[in-house]
C-alpha positions in Angstrom: 110.7 80.2 112.0 108.0 77.4 112.4 110.6 74.9 113.7 111.6 77.3 116.5 108.0 77.9 117.5 107.9 74.4 119.1 110.6 75.6 121.6 108.9 78.8 122.5 111.1 81.0 120.3 109.4 83.7 118.2 111.4 84.4 115.0 110.7 87.5 112.9 112.1 87.9 109.4 113.5 91.2 108.4 113.7 91.6 104.6 115.4 95.0 103.9 115.6 96.4 100.4 118.9 97.8 99.2 120.6 100.1 101.4 124.0 101.9 101.1 126.4 99.7 103.1 129.9 98.4 102.7 128.1 95.1 101.6 126.4 96.9 98.6 129.4 99.2 97.8 130.0 98.8 94.0 133.9 99.2 94.3 134.2 96.4 96.9 131.9 94.2 94.9 133.7 94.9 91.6 137.1 93.9 93.3 135.6 90.7 94.8 133.9 89.8 91.4 137.1 90.4 89.6 139.1 88.2 91.9 136.7 85.4 91.7 136.5 85.8 87.9 140.2 85.5 87.5 140.2 82.1 89.6 137.5 80.7 87.4 138.5 77.9 84.9 138.9 79.3 81.3 135.9 77.1 80.2 133.5 78.8 82.6 134.8 82.3 81.7 134.3 81.4 78.1 130.8 80.1 78.7 129.6 83.3 80.4 131.6 85.5 78.0 134.2 88.3 78.6 131.4 90.9 78.8 129.5 89.3 81.6 131.5 90.8 84.3 131.4 94.3 82.8 127.7 94.1 82.3 127.2 93.0 85.9 129.2 95.9 87.2 127.5 98.4 85.0 124.0 97.3 86.3 125.2 97.4 89.9 126.3 101.1 89.2 122.9 101.9 88.0 121.2 100.1 90.8 123.4 101.9 93.4 121.8 105.2 92.6 118.6 103.8 94.0 119.9 102.5 97.3 118.6 104.0 100.4 121.0 105.5 102.8 118.5 105.8 105.9 119.4 102.6 107.8 116.9 103.7 110.6 114.3 102.0 108.4 115.9 98.7 109.2 116.8 99.4 112.7 113.2 100.5 113.4 112.0 97.2 112.2 114.5 95.4 114.4 113.5 97.5 117.4 109.8 96.7 116.8 110.4 93.0 116.5 112.4 92.9 119.7 110.2 95.2 121.8 106.8 94.6 120.6 104.3 92.5 122.6 102.9 91.0 119.3 105.7 91.3 116.7 104.9 90.6 113.1 106.3 87.5 111.3 107.8 89.5 108.5 109.1 93.1 108.3 110.0 94.8 105.0 112.4 97.8 105.2 112.8 100.3 102.4 110.5 101.3 99.5 112.0 98.8 97.1 111.2 95.8 99.6 107.6 97.1 100.1 106.7 98.1 96.5 108.9 95.7 94.4 110.2 92.6 96.1 107.2 91.9 98.4 104.6 92.1 95.7 106.8 90.0 93.2 107.1 87.3 95.8 103.3 86.7 95.6 103.4 86.2 91.7 103.6 82.9 90.1 107.2 81.7 89.8 107.2 81.9 85.9 106.1 85.5 86.1 108.7 86.6 88.8 111.4 84.8 87.0 110.6 86.9 83.9 110.7 90.0 85.9 
């Protein structure tokens, strides 16, 4: 963003929370993760443990229930960034981005890592 300023280009960062899209679809993610898992060397799979993949998918299924389906929150940020006379540097779309990820980004690294 700062590097482009010297060329007269204004860059806005849009940081969405989690939304229901094909990218966050747990079935697709599970297939991709399983495929990658099978290609890993046995040594790496052993280091992570056989339960690692199952626990990851279980966590994703729990999180999926909180995903927002209203993508207009993201597109409204995009529209504002593109059409505003004075666009903001950063936009956060979704309650999780505003109430969880943004505040956590201001915490000291050790504390945010623990969370």
